[in-house]
N, CA, C and O atoms as CSV, one atom per row, in Angstrom:
chain,resi,resn,atom,element,x,y,z
A,1,UNK,N,N,-84.791,68.466,-63.230
A,1,UNK,CA,C,-83.317,68.496,-63.922
A,1,UNK,C,C,-82.177,68.473,-62.634
A,1,UNK,O,O,-82.378,69.096,-61.591
A,2,UNK,N,N,-81.285,67.874,-62.816
A,2,UNK,CA,C,-80.049,67.567,-61.830
A,2,UNK,C,C,-79.149,69.067,-61.882
A,2,UNK,O,O,-78.862,69.807,-60.942
A,3,UNK,N,N,-78.817,69.212,-63.393
A,3,UNK,CA,C,-77.753,70.197,-63.453
A,3,UNK,C,C,-76.486,69.836,-63.321
A,3,UNK,O,O,-76.245,68.635,-63.442
A,4,UNK,N,N,-75.534,70.635,-63.083
A,4,UNK,CA,C,-74.261,70.362,-63.158
A,4,UNK,C,C,-73.706,70.650,-61.759
A,4,UNK,O,O,-73.054,71.672,-61.546
A,5,UNK,N,N,-74.007,69.606,-60.662
A,5,UNK,CA,C,-74.002,70.256,-59.512
A,5,UNK,C,C,-72.781,69.298,-58.620
A,5,UNK,O,O,-72.682,69.434,-57.400
A,6,UNK,N,N,-72.023,68.476,-59.279
A,6,UNK,CA,C,-70.894,67.439,-58.830
A,6,UNK,C,C,-71.344,65.863,-58.753
A,6,UNK,O,O,-72.503,65.489,-58.930
A,7,UNK,N,N,-70.405,65.133,-58.505
A,7,UNK,CA,C,-70.658,63.713,-58.556
A,7,UNK,C,C,-71.712,63.510,-57.092
A,7,UNK,O,O,-72.683,62.764,-57.218
A,8,UNK,N,N,-71.496,64.120,-55.895
A,8,UNK,CA,C,-72.302,63.757,-54.911
A,8,UNK,C,C,-73.686,63.953,-55.040
A,8,UNK,O,O,-74.574,63.101,-55.086
A,9,UNK,N,N,-73.784,65.464,-55.104
A,9,UNK,CA,C,-75.372,65.559,-55.601
A,9,UNK,C,C,-76.056,64.916,-56.499
A,9,UNK,O,O,-77.190,64.468,-56.328
A,10,UNK,N,N,-75.176,64.814,-57.840
A,10,UNK,CA,C,-75.964,63.958,-58.932
A,10,UNK,C,C,-76.129,62.688,-58.276
A,10,UNK,O,O,-77.213,62.138,-58.470
A,11,UNK,N,N,-75.280,62.091,-57.529
A,11,UNK,CA,C,-75.705,60.563,-57.486
A,11,UNK,C,C,-76.676,60.489,-56.482
A,11,UNK,O,O,-77.420,59.509,-56.516
A,12,UNK,N,N,-76.867,61.531,-55.366
A,12,UNK,CA,C,-77.831,61.373,-54.641
A,12,UNK,C,C,-79.237,61.557,-55.511
A,12,UNK,O,O,-80.175,60.818,-55.211
A,13,UNK,N,N,-79.382,62.394,-56.436
A,13,UNK,CA,C,-80.392,62.769,-57.281
A,13,UNK,C,C,-80.751,61.495,-58.213
A,13,UNK,O,O,-81.910,61.358,-58.605
A,14,UNK,N,N,-79.692,60.515,-58.582
A,14,UNK,CA,C,-79.819,59.593,-59.431
A,14,UNK,C,C,-80.463,58.385,-58.838
A,14,UNK,O,O,-81.243,57.636,-59.426
A,15,UNK,N,N,-80.004,58.272,-57.475
A,15,UNK,CA,C,-80.380,57.400,-56.648
A,15,UNK,C,C,-82.041,57.661,-56.386
A,15,UNK,O,O,-82.788,56.687,-56.295
A,16,UNK,N,N,-82.383,58.573,-56.311
A,16,UNK,CA,C,-84.025,58.794,-55.902
A,16,UNK,C,C,-84.711,58.287,-57.116
A,16,UNK,O,O,-85.842,57.802,-57.125
A,17,UNK,N,N,-83.737,58.479,-58.393
A,17,UNK,CA,C,-84.724,58.048,-59.509
A,17,UNK,C,C,-84.331,56.807,-60.106
A,17,UNK,O,O,-85.308,56.229,-60.583
A,18,UNK,N,N,-83.536,56.353,-60.213
A,18,UNK,CA,C,-83.164,55.034,-60.563
A,18,UNK,C,C,-82.599,53.892,-59.668
A,18,UNK,O,O,-82.267,54.177,-58.517
A,19,UNK,N,N,-82.501,52.929,-60.012
A,19,UNK,CA,C,-81.978,51.473,-59.269
A,19,UNK,C,C,-80.602,51.252,-59.755
A,19,UNK,O,O,-80.496,51.716,-60.890
A,20,UNK,N,N,-79.565,50.746,-59.347
A,20,UNK,CA,C,-78.360,49.906,-59.830
A,20,UNK,C,C,-77.656,51.042,-60.509
A,20,UNK,O,O,-77.285,50.685,-61.628
A,21,UNK,N,N,-77.367,52.171,-60.256
A,21,UNK,CA,C,-76.307,52.947,-60.661
A,21,UNK,C,C,-75.537,53.431,-59.504
A,21,UNK,O,O,-75.873,54.011,-58.471
A,22,UNK,N,N,-74.242,52.966,-60.041
A,22,UNK,CA,C,-73.139,53.062,-59.066
A,22,UNK,C,C,-72.477,54.605,-59.174
A,22,UNK,O,O,-72.615,55.481,-60.028
A,23,UNK,N,N,-71.698,54.548,-57.934
A,23,UNK,CA,C,-70.693,55.978,-58.156
A,23,UNK,C,C,-69.848,55.943,-59.227
A,23,UNK,O,O,-69.583,57.023,-59.756
A,24,UNK,N,N,-69.371,54.955,-59.659
A,24,UNK,CA,C,-68.128,54.742,-60.525
A,24,UNK,C,C,-68.764,55.494,-61.821
A,24,UNK,O,O,-68.222,56.406,-62.444
A,25,UNK,N,N,-70.177,54.843,-62.119
A,25,UNK,CA,C,-70.887,55.320,-63.432
A,25,UNK,C,C,-71.183,56.782,-63.529
A,25,UNK,O,O,-70.958,57.497,-64.506
A,26,UNK,N,N,-71.656,57.091,-62.523
A,26,UNK,CA,C,-71.774,58.757,-62.169
A,26,UNK,C,C,-70.681,59.402,-62.355
A,26,UNK,O,O,-70.716,60.380,-63.102
A,27,UNK,N,N,-69.641,59.078,-61.826
A,27,UNK,CA,C,-68.231,59.580,-61.902
A,27,UNK,C,C,-67.742,59.580,-63.448
A,27,UNK,O,O,-67.278,60.578,-63.999
A,28,UNK,N,N,-67.937,58.143,-64.150
A,28,UNK,CA,C,-67.614,58.502,-65.671
A,28,UNK,C,C,-68.442,59.377,-66.307
A,28,UNK,O,O,-67.923,60.156,-67.106
A,29,UNK,N,N,-69.834,59.424,-66.092
A,29,UNK,CA,C,-70.605,60.218,-66.843
A,29,UNK,C,C,-70.272,61.577,-66.638
A,29,UNK,O,O,-70.310,62.317,-67.621
A,30,UNK,N,N,-70.000,61.969,-65.701
A,30,UNK,CA,C,-69.503,63.472,-65.300
A,30,UNK,C,C,-68.457,63.885,-65.993
A,30,UNK,O,O,-68.416,64.901,-66.687
A,31,UNK,N,N,-67.290,62.828,-65.753
A,31,UNK,CA,C,-66.199,63.076,-66.623
A,31,UNK,C,C,-66.341,63.453,-67.869
A,31,UNK,O,O,-65.547,64.238,-68.389
A,32,UNK,N,N,-67.497,62.879,-68.582
A,32,UNK,CA,C,-67.315,63.212,-70.124
A,32,UNK,C,C,-68.136,64.461,-70.318
A,32,UNK,O,O,-68.486,64.695,-71.475
A,33,UNK,N,N,-68.562,65.445,-69.205
A,33,UNK,CA,C,-69.537,66.641,-69.567
A,33,UNK,C,C,-68.453,67.716,-69.754
A,33,UNK,O,O,-67.521,67.960,-68.989
A,34,UNK,N,N,-68.766,68.330,-70.962
A,34,UNK,CA,C,-67.854,69.565,-71.058
A,34,UNK,C,C,-68.207,70.617,-70.592
A,34,UNK,O,O,-67.452,71.529,-70.927
A,35,UNK,N,N,-69.300,71.023,-69.743
A,35,UNK,CA,C,-69.542,72.166,-69.034
A,35,UNK,C,C,-68.834,71.983,-67.516
A,35,UNK,O,O,-68.342,72.924,-66.892
A,36,UNK,N,N,-68.878,70.541,-67.026
A,36,UNK,CA,C,-68.470,70.404,-66.116
A,36,UNK,C,C,-66.838,70.445,-66.187
A,36,UNK,O,O,-66.163,71.055,-65.359
A,37,UNK,N,N,-66.346,69.785,-67.180
A,37,UNK,CA,C,-64.788,70.179,-67.336
A,37,UNK,C,C,-64.492,71.567,-67.400
A,37,UNK,O,O,-63.385,71.825,-66.928
A,38,UNK,N,N,-65.213,72.678,-67.891
A,38,UNK,CA,C,-64.932,74.014,-68.300
A,38,UNK,C,C,-65.255,74.522,-66.598
A,38,UNK,O,O,-64.585,75.496,-66.256
A,39,UNK,N,N,-65.955,74.100,-65.815
A,39,UNK,CA,C,-66.136,74.609,-64.357
A,39,UNK,C,C,-64.930,74.302,-63.728
A,39,UNK,O,O,-64.266,75.262,-63.335
A,40,UNK,N,N,-64.417,72.962,-63.512
A,40,UNK,CA,C,-63.198,72.625,-62.830
A,40,UNK,C,C,-61.889,73.125,-63.346
A,40,UNK,O,O,-60.900,73.191,-62.615
A,41,UNK,N,N,-61.876,73.526,-64.784
A,41,UNK,CA,C,-60.851,73.928,-65.129
A,41,UNK,C,C,-60.307,75.420,-64.892
A,41,UNK,O,O,-59.158,75.853,-64.976
A,42,UNK,N,N,-61.563,76.092,-64.554
A,42,UNK,CA,C,-61.813,77.625,-64.493
A,42,UNK,C,C,-61.130,77.976,-62.903
A,42,UNK,O,O,-61.697,77.452,-61.944
A,43,UNK,N,N,-60.216,78.644,-62.709
A,43,UNK,CA,C,-59.811,79.287,-61.226
A,43,UNK,C,C,-60.878,80.023,-60.673
A,43,UNK,O,O,-61.487,80.863,-61.335
A,44,UNK,N,N,-61.200,79.698,-59.234
A,44,UNK,CA,C,-62.181,80.269,-58.486
A,44,UNK,C,C,-62.219,81.808,-58.597
A,44,UNK,O,O,-63.209,82.483,-58.877
A,45,UNK,N,N,-60.819,82.298,-58.298
A,45,UNK,CA,C,-60.675,83.846,-58.390
A,45,UNK,C,C,-61.181,84.445,-59.512
A,45,UNK,O,O,-61.666,85.573,-59.422
A,46,UNK,N,N,-61.130,83.682,-60.873
A,46,UNK,CA,C,-61.605,84.294,-61.961
A,46,UNK,C,C,-63.189,84.369,-62.181
A,46,UNK,O,O,-63.679,85.030,-63.097
A,47,UNK,N,N,-63.802,83.775,-61.438
A,47,UNK,CA,C,-65.217,84.055,-61.398
A,47,UNK,C,C,-65.825,85.324,-60.694
A,47,UNK,O,O,-66.962,85.755,-60.885
A,48,UNK,N,N,-64.836,85.873,-59.809
A,48,UNK,CA,C,-65.048,86.998,-58.772
A,48,UNK,C,C,-64.669,88.352,-59.740
A,48,UNK,O,O,-64.017,88.435,-60.781
A,49,UNK,N,N,-65.322,89.292,-58.984
A,49,UNK,CA,C,-65.360,90.943,-59.482
A,49,UNK,C,C,-63.660,91.203,-59.166
A,49,UNK,O,O,-63.042,90.811,-58.176
A,50,UNK,N,N,-63.270,91.777,-60.020
A,50,UNK,CA,C,-62.110,92.489,-59.759
A,50,UNK,C,C,-62.188,93.816,-59.264
A,50,UNK,O,O,-62.726,94.727,-59.893
A,51,UNK,N,N,-61.596,93.956,-58.009
A,51,UNK,CA,C,-61.791,95.366,-57.036
A,51,UNK,C,C,-60.610,96.110,-57.096
A,51,UNK,O,O,-59.559,95.750,-56.567
A,52,UNK,N,N,-60.760,97.125,-57.721
A,52,UNK,CA,C,-59.693,97.950,-57.522
A,52,UNK,C,C,-59.346,98.743,-56.219
A,52,UNK,O,O,-60.133,99.568,-55.755
A,53,UNK,N,N,-58.094,98.451,-55.629
A,53,UNK,CA,C,-57.899,99.038,-54.045
A,53,UNK,C,C,-58.018,100.982,-54.280
A,53,UNK,O,O,-58.020,101.615,-55.335
A,54,UNK,N,N,-58.077,101.326,-53.297
A,54,UNK,CA,C,-58.280,102.673,-52.821
A,54,UNK,C,C,-56.857,103.123,-52.864
A,54,UNK,O,O,-56.020,102.772,-52.032
A,55,UNK,N,N,-56.582,104.055,-54.045
A,55,UNK,CA,C,-55.041,104.537,-53.580
A,55,UNK,C,C,-54.911,105.757,-53.016
A,55,UNK,O,O,-55.721,106.620,-53.354
A,56,UNK,N,N,-54.001,106.041,-52.167
A,56,UNK,CA,C,-53.894,107.384,-51.339
A,56,UNK,C,C,-52.334,107.943,-51.789
A,56,UNK,O,O,-51.422,107.117,-51.818
A,57,UNK,N,N,-52.125,109.035,-52.057
A,57,UNK,CA,C,-50.698,109.611,-52.054
A,57,UNK,C,C,-50.263,110.621,-50.942
A,57,UNK,O,O,-49.137,111.119,-50.941
A,58,UNK,N,N,-51.293,110.923,-49.913
A,58,UNK,CA,C,-51.263,111.847,-48.798
A,58,UNK,C,C,-51.559,111.266,-47.772
A,58,UNK,O,O,-52.229,110.242,-47.905
A,59,UNK,N,N,-51.166,111.711,-46.370
A,59,UNK,CA,C,-51.853,111.376,-45.262
A,59,UNK,C,C,-53.385,112.171,-44.925
A,59,UNK,O,O,-53.300,113.397,-45.005
A,60,UNK,N,N,-54.066,111.905,-44.745
A,60,UNK,CA,C,-55.420,112.682,-44.398
A,60,UNK,C,C,-56.156,112.709,-46.035
A,60,UNK,O,O,-57.221,113.320,-46.125
A,61,UNK,N,N,-55.695,112.178,-47.057
A,61,UNK,CA,C,-56.400,112.476,-48.250
A,61,UNK,C,C,-57.575,111.608,-48.288
A,61,UNK,O,O,-58.594,111.943,-48.892
A,62,UNK,N,N,-57.467,110.569,-47.696
A,62,UNK,CA,C,-58.547,109.421,-47.741
A,62,UNK,C,C,-58.739,108.752,-46.540
A,62,UNK,O,O,-57.709,108.427,-45.949
A,63,UNK,N,N,-59.704,108.491,-46.081
A,63,UNK,CA,C,-59.964,107.588,-44.939
A,63,UNK,C,C,-61.401,106.970,-44.904
A,63,UNK,O,O,-62.332,107.250,-45.659
A,64,UNK,N,N,-61.389,106.025,-43.817
A,64,UNK,CA,C,-62.564,105.495,-43.502
A,64,UNK,C,C,-63.125,105.756,-42.049
A,64,UNK,O,O,-62.349,105.585,-41.109
A,65,UNK,N,N,-64.325,106.131,-41.821
A,65,UNK,CA,C,-64.877,106.666,-40.712
A,65,UNK,C,C,-66.177,105.427,-40.178
A,65,UNK,O,O,-67.006,104.934,-40.943
A,66,UNK,N,N,-66.087,105.214,-39.099
A,66,UNK,CA,C,-67.368,104.384,-38.498
A,66,UNK,C,C,-67.460,104.784,-37.224
A,66,UNK,O,O,-66.563,105.335,-36.585
A,67,UNK,N,N,-68.935,104.411,-36.706
A,67,UNK,CA,C,-69.331,104.819,-35.342
A,67,UNK,C,C,-69.543,103.709,-34.700
A,67,UNK,O,O,-70.043,102.765,-35.312
A,68,UNK,N,N,-69.292,103.622,-33.683
A,68,UNK,CA,C,-69.312,102.032,-32.572
A,68,UNK,C,C,-70.263,102.719,-31.600
A,68,UNK,O,O,-69.994,103.777,-31.031
A,69,UNK,N,N,-71.447,102.003,-31.447
A,69,UNK,CA,C,-72.500,102.194,-30.578
A,69,UNK,C,C,-72.162,101.737,-29.088
A,69,UNK,O,O,-71.776,100.589,-28.870
A,70,UNK,N,N,-72.297,102.534,-28.226
A,70,UNK,CA,C,-71.844,101.697,-26.725
A,70,UNK,C,C,-72.967,102.481,-25.869
A,70,UNK,O,O,-72.694,102.945,-24.762
A,71,UNK,N,N,-74.019,102.579,-26.347
A,71,UNK,CA,C,-75.145,102.853,-25.403
A,71,UNK,C,C,-75.740,101.680,-24.261
A,71,UNK,O,O,-76.306,102.073,-23.241
A,72,UNK,N,N,-75.609,100.650,-24.455
A,72,UNK,CA,C,-75.674,99.521,-23.490
A,72,UNK,C,C,-74.619,99.449,-22.595
A,72,UNK,O,O,-74.877,98.803,-21.579
A,73,UNK,N,N,-73.552,99.901,-22.670
A,73,UNK,CA,C,-72.473,100.010,-21.915
A,73,UNK,C,C,-71.588,101.213,-21.864
A,73,UNK,O,O,-70.396,101.156,-22.166
A,74,UNK,N,N,-72.386,102.647,-21.352
A,74,UNK,CA,C,-71.436,104.042,-21.750
A,74,UNK,C,C,-70.473,103.930,-20.384
A,74,UNK,O,O,-70.476,103.292,-19.332
A,75,UNK,N,N,-69.613,104.985,-21.073
A,75,UNK,CA,C,-68.492,105.067,-19.827
A,75,UNK,C,C,-68.789,106.537,-19.843
A,75,UNK,O,O,-68.534,107.315,-20.762
A,76,UNK,N,N,-69.307,106.781,-18.812
A,76,UNK,CA,C,-70.065,107.896,-18.265
A,76,UNK,C,C,-70.598,108.866,-19.191
A,76,UNK,O,O,-71.277,108.030,-19.788
A,77,UNK,N,N,-70.801,109.722,-19.682
A,77,UNK,CA,C,-71.716,110.455,-20.444
A,77,UNK,C,C,-71.190,110.187,-22.173
A,77,UNK,O,O,-71.656,110.785,-23.143
A,78,UNK,N,N,-70.287,109.303,-22.198
A,78,UNK,CA,C,-69.781,108.953,-23.645
A,78,UNK,C,C,-70.438,107.677,-24.111
A,78,UNK,O,O,-70.226,106.685,-23.414
A,79,UNK,N,N,-71.239,107.537,-25.230
A,79,UNK,CA,C,-72.301,106.507,-25.746
A,79,UNK,C,C,-71.795,106.081,-26.854
A,79,UNK,O,O,-72.185,104.982,-27.248
A,80,UNK,N,N,-70.821,106.805,-27.636
A,80,UNK,CA,C,-70.390,106.460,-29.014
A,80,UNK,C,C,-68.889,106.554,-29.079
A,80,UNK,O,O,-68.385,107.226,-28.179
A,81,UNK,N,N,-68.085,106.026,-29.948
A,81,UNK,CA,C,-66.992,106.367,-30.367
A,81,UNK,C,C,-67.165,106.205,-31.871
A,81,UNK,O,O,-67.810,105.363,-32.496
A,82,UNK,N,N,-66.205,107.523,-32.415
A,82,UNK,CA,C,-66.001,107.435,-33.708
A,82,UNK,C,C,-64.670,107.113,-34.314
A,82,UNK,O,O,-63.686,107.723,-33.894
A,83,UNK,N,N,-64.566,106.402,-35.063
A,83,UNK,CA,C,-62.970,105.756,-35.461
A,83,UNK,C,C,-62.963,106.391,-36.884
A,83,UNK,O,O,-63.947,106.589,-37.597
A,84,UNK,N,N,-61.397,106.729,-37.210
A,84,UNK,CA,C,-61.100,107.215,-38.357
A,84,UNK,C,C,-59.927,106.752,-38.989
A,84,UNK,O,O,-58.915,107.206,-38.454
A,85,UNK,N,N,-59.714,105.987,-39.967
A,85,UNK,CA,C,-58.528,105.396,-40.430
A,85,UNK,C,C,-57.961,105.723,-41.444
A,85,UNK,O,O,-58.658,105.644,-42.456
A,86,UNK,N,N,-56.785,106.120,-41.594
A,86,UNK,CA,C,-56.232,106.731,-42.847
A,86,UNK,C,C,-56.102,105.658,-43.481
A,86,UNK,O,O,-55.959,104.598,-42.872
A,87,UNK,N,N,-56.129,105.729,-45.052
A,87,UNK,CA,C,-55.976,104.706,-46.028
A,87,UNK,C,C,-54.605,104.595,-46.357
A,87,UNK,O,O,-54.311,103.506,-46.850
A,88,UNK,N,N,-53.466,105.593,-46.198
A,88,UNK,CA,C,-52.264,105.786,-46.675
A,88,UNK,C,C,-51.453,104.874,-45.552
A,88,UNK,O,O,-50.770,103.932,-45.954
A,89,UNK,N,N,-51.523,105.107,-44.439
A,89,UNK,CA,C,-50.796,104.865,-43.166
A,89,UNK,C,C,-51.485,103.726,-42.307
A,89,UNK,O,O,-50.821,103.013,-41.556
A,90,UNK,N,N,-52.780,103.603,-42.451
A,90,UNK,CA,C,-53.536,102.731,-41.764
A,90,UNK,C,C,-53.320,103.388,-40.365
A,90,UNK,O,O,-53.167,102.602,-39.430
A,91,UNK,N,N,-53.293,104.490,-40.145
A,91,UNK,CA,C,-53.243,105.097,-38.483
A,91,UNK,C,C,-54.434,105.163,-38.499
A,91,UNK,O,O,-55.079,105.338,-39.533
A,92,UNK,N,N,-55.189,104.969,-36.760
A,92,UNK,CA,C,-56.461,104.843,-36.581
A,92,UNK,C,C,-56.546,105.809,-35.436
A,92,UNK,O,O,-55.854,105.781,-34.417
A,93,UNK,N,N,-57.643,106.808,-35.792
A,93,UNK,CA,C,-57.815,107.780,-34.586
A,93,UNK,C,C,-59.284,107.664,-33.919
A,93,UNK,O,O,-60.339,107.761,-34.545
A,94,UNK,N,N,-59.162,107.454,-32.633
A,94,UNK,CA,C,-60.553,107.083,-31.944
A,94,UNK,C,C,-60.843,108.370,-31.054
A,94,UNK,O,O,-60.017,109.053,-30.449
A,95,UNK,N,N,-62.061,108.510,-31.115
A,95,UNK,CA,C,-62.776,110.102,-30.169
A,95,UNK,C,C,-63.888,109.354,-29.460
A,95,UNK,O,O,-64.612,108.601,-30.111
A,96,UNK,N,N,-64.046,109.515,-28.243
A,96,UNK,CA,C,-65.357,109.151,-27.909
A,96,UNK,C,C,-66.459,110.574,-27.688
A,96,UNK,O,O,-66.193,111.724,-27.339
A,97,UNK,N,N,-67.719,109.950,-28.042
A,97,UNK,CA,C,-68.865,111.190,-28.413
A,97,UNK,C,C,-69.864,110.495,-27.259
A,97,UNK,O,O,-70.067,109.364,-26.819
A,98,UNK,N,N,-70.466,112.130,-26.988
A,98,UNK,CA,C,-71.660,111.821,-26.108
A,98,UNK,C,C,-73.116,111.655,-26.879
A,98,UNK,O,O,-74.086,111.119,-26.343
A,99,UNK,N,N,-73.119,112.200,-28.223
A,99,UNK,CA,C,-74.436,111.916,-29.121
A,99,UNK,C,C,-73.806,111.831,-30.367
A,99,UNK,O,O,-72.680,112.302,-30.528
A,100,UNK,N,N,-74.454,111.250,-31.303
A,100,UNK,CA,C,-73.963,110.947,-32.479
A,100,UNK,C,C,-74.549,112.218,-33.713
A,100,UNK,O,O,-74.572,112.053,-34.932
A,101,UNK,N,N,-74.953,113.377,-33.005
A,101,UNK,CA,C,-75.584,114.127,-34.027
A,101,UNK,C,C,-74.349,115.416,-34.208
A,101,UNK,O,O,-73.631,115.805,-33.286
A,102,UNK,N,N,-74.326,115.860,-35.412
A,102,UNK,CA,C,-73.166,116.778,-35.611
A,102,UNK,C,C,-73.848,118.093,-34.981
A,102,UNK,O,O,-75.029,118.438,-35.001
A,103,UNK,N,N,-72.774,118.688,-34.440
A,103,UNK,CA,C,-72.948,120.018,-33.557
A,103,UNK,C,C,-72.340,120.946,-34.423
A,103,UNK,O,O,-71.125,120.990,-34.616
A,104,UNK,N,N,-73.365,121.863,-35.069
A,104,UNK,CA,C,-72.482,123.058,-35.766
A,104,UNK,C,C,-72.859,124.177,-35.270
A,104,UNK,O,O,-72.334,125.226,-35.643
């Protein structure tokens, strides 16, 4: 089965199986397909998940932490960089680390 893959893909499959079928005929056939009409009329963003943004009301209430590995080109004893970005202000703090283990 070909499915609902658009004019170009349908035309390729039809040419593999049949002779003397034109692009105009395939276009006419697809224009009558109800499922293809629904797909074309549906906006692309409606098919994606709706993601709720993370809302912060205070500085340092929420943030994002990332660890950058610099072992291939260390800066002296520092082999890692920890980054912290505040969600409210987007302020970014960088700190060099010698190891990635927590010292307590």
